[in-house]
N, CA, C and O of each residue as an XYZ file, in Angstrom:
268
protein
N     -21.811     10.728     67.161
C     -21.178     10.347     67.976
C     -21.619      9.033     68.933
O     -21.027      8.001     69.250
N     -23.064      9.630     69.262
C     -23.730      8.789     70.265
C     -24.338      6.965     69.185
O     -25.059      6.064     69.616
N     -23.798      7.054     68.068
C     -24.366      5.783     67.312
C     -22.974      5.295     67.438
O     -22.813      4.080     67.322
N     -21.829      6.124     67.681
C     -20.213      5.150     67.697
C     -20.389      4.735     69.267
O     -19.727      3.720     69.483
N     -21.037      5.177     70.370
C     -20.789      5.098     71.606
C     -21.854      4.272     71.836
O     -22.021      4.252     73.055
N     -22.960      3.322     71.083
C     -23.921      2.772     71.317
C     -23.092      1.052     70.752
O     -22.946     -0.004     71.367
N     -22.859      1.307     69.894
C     -22.068      0.500     68.793
C     -20.768     -0.048     69.429
O     -20.416     -1.110     68.916
N     -20.176      0.292     70.160
C     -18.929     -0.009     71.163
C     -19.642     -0.497     72.036
O     -19.517     -1.722     72.038
N     -20.558     -0.015     73.028
C     -21.021     -0.835     73.866
C     -21.983     -1.839     73.697
O     -22.350     -2.593     74.599
N     -22.386     -1.851     72.559
C     -22.961     -3.254     72.292
C     -21.871     -4.245     72.136
O     -22.121     -5.282     72.750
N     -21.056     -4.249     71.683
C     -19.509     -5.003     71.515
C     -19.430     -5.399     72.970
O     -19.487     -6.580     73.310
N     -19.281     -4.268     73.943
C     -19.068     -4.629     74.909
C     -19.502     -5.682     75.481
O     -18.850     -6.656     75.858
N     -20.792     -5.461     75.562
C     -22.060     -6.370     76.621
C     -21.746     -7.762     76.000
O     -21.664     -8.803     76.652
N     -21.511     -7.598     74.096
C     -21.249     -9.313     74.128
C     -20.439     -9.424     74.128
O     -20.433    -10.480     73.495
N     -19.191     -9.185     74.374
C     -17.828    -10.047     74.484
C     -17.951    -10.296     75.829
O     -17.437    -11.318     76.282
N     -18.691     -9.350     76.721
C     -19.079     -9.773     78.106
C     -19.930    -10.874     79.179
O     -19.751    -11.358     80.297
N     -20.977    -10.931     78.067
C     -21.915    -12.486     77.706
C     -21.211    -13.339     77.638
O     -21.230    -14.197     78.520
N     -20.223    -13.431     76.439
C     -19.947    -14.254     75.741
C     -18.601    -15.329     77.055
O     -18.589    -16.528     77.334
N     -17.756    -14.268     77.491
C     -17.076    -14.388     78.459
C     -17.793    -15.468     79.834
O     -17.470    -16.539     80.348
N     -19.009    -14.373     80.039
C     -19.594    -15.056     80.901
C     -20.274    -16.687     80.681
O     -20.487    -17.531     81.552
N     -20.468    -16.754     79.499
C     -21.375    -18.144     79.156
C     -20.554    -19.222     79.168
O     -20.821    -20.321     79.653
N     -19.029    -18.721     78.346
C     -17.690    -19.509     78.876
C     -17.409    -20.038     79.982
O     -17.151    -21.239     80.060
N     -17.410    -19.069     81.236
C     -16.937    -19.386     82.334
C     -18.520    -20.620     83.031
O     -18.449    -21.650     83.701
N     -19.344    -20.122     82.658
C     -20.247    -21.037     83.389
C     -20.150    -22.593     82.742
O     -19.572    -23.545     83.266
N     -20.759    -22.588     81.666
C     -19.969    -23.839     80.563
C     -18.794    -24.481     81.123
O     -18.918    -25.636     81.531
N     -17.717    -23.920     81.197
C     -16.482    -24.532     81.731
C     -16.475    -25.025     83.138
O     -16.215    -26.194     83.423
N     -16.748    -24.166     83.950
C     -17.191    -24.186     85.596
C     -18.052    -25.614     85.897
O     -17.592    -26.631     86.416
N     -19.456    -25.390     85.414
C     -20.557    -26.465     85.845
C     -20.983    -27.131     84.371
O     -22.209    -27.229     84.332
N     -20.537    -27.474     83.507
C     -21.325    -28.190     82.607
C     -19.850    -29.097     81.917
O     -19.804    -30.285     82.235
N     -19.010    -28.710     81.258
C     -18.428    -29.390     80.352
C     -16.937    -28.896     80.897
O     -16.666    -27.696     80.949
N     -15.984    -29.934     81.301
C     -14.283    -29.553     81.213
C     -13.269    -30.788     80.318
O     -13.257    -32.012     80.189
N     -12.755    -30.021     80.000
C     -11.732    -30.736     78.972
C     -10.628    -31.583     79.816
O      -9.979    -31.138     80.763
N     -10.557    -32.781     79.323
C      -9.210    -33.627     80.191
C      -8.766    -34.515     79.411
O      -9.365    -35.416     78.824
N      -6.947    -34.037     79.428
C      -6.105    -34.849     78.841
C      -5.557    -36.329     79.669
O      -4.817    -36.185     80.643
N      -5.846    -37.331     79.352
C      -5.426    -38.466     79.620
C      -3.786    -38.910     79.955
O      -2.897    -38.801     79.111
N      -3.602    -39.344     81.124
C      -2.224    -39.304     81.484
C      -2.082    -40.961     81.694
O      -3.059    -41.525     82.188
N      -1.123    -41.621     81.406
C      -0.756    -42.878     81.474
C      -1.646    -43.454     80.636
O      -2.520    -42.845     80.019
N      -1.374    -45.006     80.590
C      -2.119    -45.645     79.967
C      -3.052    -46.438     80.351
O      -3.289    -47.425     79.655
N      -3.896    -46.165     81.698
C      -5.141    -46.684     82.228
C      -6.092    -46.900     80.901
O      -6.331    -47.984     80.369
N      -6.494    -45.826     80.565
C      -7.558    -46.161     79.165
C      -7.046    -46.460     77.838
O      -7.497    -46.080     76.757
N      -5.790    -47.377     78.133
C      -5.351    -47.710     76.301
C      -6.145    -48.326     75.689
O      -6.446    -47.953     74.555
N      -6.665    -49.344     76.204
C      -7.427    -50.307     75.382
C      -8.639    -49.250     74.736
O      -8.762    -49.134     73.517
N      -9.438    -48.562     75.625
C     -10.365    -47.332     74.697
C      -9.707    -46.241     73.983
O     -10.179    -46.075     72.858
N      -8.854    -45.527     74.268
C      -8.124    -44.741     73.301
C      -7.182    -45.084     72.689
O      -6.390    -45.940     73.083
N      -7.081    -44.253     71.231
C      -6.194    -44.156     70.494
C      -4.636    -44.250     70.961
O      -3.731    -44.989     70.574
N      -4.669    -43.279     71.881
C      -3.087    -43.079     72.020
C      -3.027    -42.344     73.327
O      -4.032    -41.691     73.608
N      -1.963    -42.333     74.229
C      -2.138    -41.438     75.441
C      -1.682    -39.916     74.802
O      -1.012    -39.440     73.886
N      -2.116    -39.707     75.389
C      -2.444    -37.873     75.457
C      -3.630    -37.656     75.248
O      -3.821    -36.440     75.280
N      -4.876    -38.424     74.974
C      -5.915    -37.990     73.916
C      -6.753    -37.144     75.431
O      -6.643    -37.214     76.655
N      -7.763    -36.214     74.224
C      -7.916    -35.199     74.942
C      -9.413    -35.771     74.642
O      -9.699    -36.336     73.587
N     -10.699    -35.462     76.135
C     -11.528    -35.723     76.049
C     -12.234    -35.031     77.119
O     -11.870    -34.916     78.289
N     -13.718    -34.407     76.347
C     -14.626    -33.366     77.087
C     -15.852    -34.109     77.476
O     -16.661    -34.643     76.719
N     -15.869    -34.047     79.165
C     -16.356    -34.743     79.829
C     -17.342    -33.731     80.804
O     -16.913    -32.643     81.188
N     -18.894    -34.285     81.203
C     -19.631    -33.971     81.421
C     -20.158    -33.372     83.067
O     -20.907    -34.107     83.711
N     -19.901    -32.587     83.418
C     -20.203    -32.935     85.229
C     -21.206    -32.959     85.375
O     -21.319    -32.790     86.589
N     -22.753    -33.124     84.714
C     -23.284    -33.294     84.961
C     -23.808    -34.607     85.124
O     -23.668    -35.447     84.235
N     -24.648    -34.951     86.641
C     -24.932    -36.594     86.863
C     -25.460    -37.347     86.164
O     -24.931    -38.449     86.018
N     -26.595    -37.065     85.529
C     -27.700    -38.106     84.827
C     -27.064    -38.031     83.034
O     -27.250    -38.968     82.258
N     -26.451    -36.970     82.706
C     -25.674    -36.813     81.441
C     -24.346    -37.372     80.696
O     -23.422    -36.653     80.318
N     -24.404    -38.581     80.570
C     -23.344    -40.043     80.466
C     -22.890    -39.294     78.964
O     -23.283    -39.752     77.892
N     -22.176    -38.312     79.042
C     -21.814    -37.909     77.662
C     -20.049    -37.407     78.014
O     -19.504    -36.621     78.789
N     -19.515    -38.564     76.735
C     -17.565    -38.455     76.570
C     -17.879    -37.359     74.954
O     -18.952    -37.257     74.358
N     -16.731    -36.771     74.649
C     -16.724    -36.668     73.307
C     -15.295    -36.686     73.614
O     -14.859    -36.263     74.684
N     -14.646    -37.114     72.795
C     -13.128    -37.674     72.309
C     -12.719    -37.050     70.886
O     -13.295    -37.062     69.798
N     -11.639    -36.561     71.267
C     -10.594    -35.755     70.005
C      -9.267    -35.861     70.265
O      -8.849    -35.635     71.401
N      -8.353    -36.254     69.145
C      -6.999    -36.621     69.126
C      -6.039    -35.269     68.850
O      -6.246    -34.683     67.787
N      -5.408    -34.946     69.394
C      -4.418    -33.804     69.565
C      -3.730    -33.745     68.095
O      -2.853    -32.914     67.857
């Protein structure tokens, strides 16, 4: 019985740590953006393209992926 409780507790801790890390990354480091309109049309492949943009000032990184 104790082994089962320990295993369940480990899964709960792992799940909570994963949620916390995802929240921190999404809030402070990276954010997904959907490009609305044609303002970046020469650069992007199509309207409604998705990008992941960093929120860190010195790190200039933009990841582009299409739907």
